N, C-alpha and C positions, 0 to 999 in steps of 0.2 A: 470479572475475567472474566466470565460469560457473557458479562452484558458487550466488554471492547470485542469478542468470538463473534457473538449473533450481528453485530455492527458491520463486522468483517463480511461474515458471510452474505447478508442481504447486500449488503457492496457489492460482492462477488457476482452475483446473482443479475444484478441490474446492470453491471458492466457487461455481461452477457447476452442481457434478453435484450436492451437496446436498440445494441448496431446490429442487433438480427431484425429485430422488428421496422425497424429503418431500411432495412436492404428488403427485407419482404416488400417491404408497402410501395415500397420505388420498384422493383422488378415485376411486379403486380398490378401496378396502376393506381394502388390504392392512395395515395395522396396527391391532392389534387394539383394538377398545372403537371405533372409530371411527362403525361402525355403529350405534351405540346415540344417537348427538349427533343433535340437527337440523343444515339447513345451514346455518342463520348461525353456531350454535357450530365448527362445522366449518371453514366458510371462518375462523374469526376466528383458533383455535387453528392451523390450519394453516399461516396466512401467518404468526404469532407462530414459531412452529416455527422455520419456515422464514430468518427476518430472525434469531431466533440465532444458529443455524447456521453462517449468513455472518458474524457476531459471533466464533464459538468459532475458525473458520476462520482468520480476521485476525490474531485474538488466538493464535493456535499460529504464525502466520509472524513475528509481533514477537518473542514468544521463543524463535524458530529463529535469526533475527537478531541478539537482543542473545547468542545462547551461541556466535555468530563471534568469536573472537580479532580483535582491531582491530589487533595486530600485524602482522595478514594484511595489512591495506590500507596502501600507502605515496600519496601526493601525487604530484601532477604535480609534475615538478622544475620546469617554464617558471612554472605556475601558483606554486611555495612565491619563485621569483623574482623575480616580477612583487609580489608580495604583501611582500617582506623590503624589497624598491627603494619601494614606497609608502607602508610603516613611517617609514623613513630622509629623507621628502620632507620640506623641510622646511613648517611650516604656513601661512607665508603664500603659501605657491606654488606650495599646490595648486587645482587648477582644478574647475571644478563639471564633473561627465560633462556637462550639454547645455551648457556653455561652448565646453567642447572639441569636440562635434560642431559647433559654430557656427563653429568657427575652419577645420575640414575643410571645413565646405560654402563656403565663400566662396576 
């Protein structure tokens, strides 16, 4: 679980840092060729690249999550027991969750 949280934290940092660096570079003419663009084109290009950079970071995070082995994660035993009990319950006796809440309130 700690590995997933670490990956999410790192991906979140890159989702903030990458567009800020791109926008800073365009606004301070640090990116080659950006001095020859008019302000309107510069704004469009920098915004477009910032959005694309966030999407790339999200794609990398999804790929990292997909590569993680599925055998590593095991469901909560209490959840599994409750799920099995609800499957084995007779269809006629199944209660609507809203009806169960109403009975508890009475």
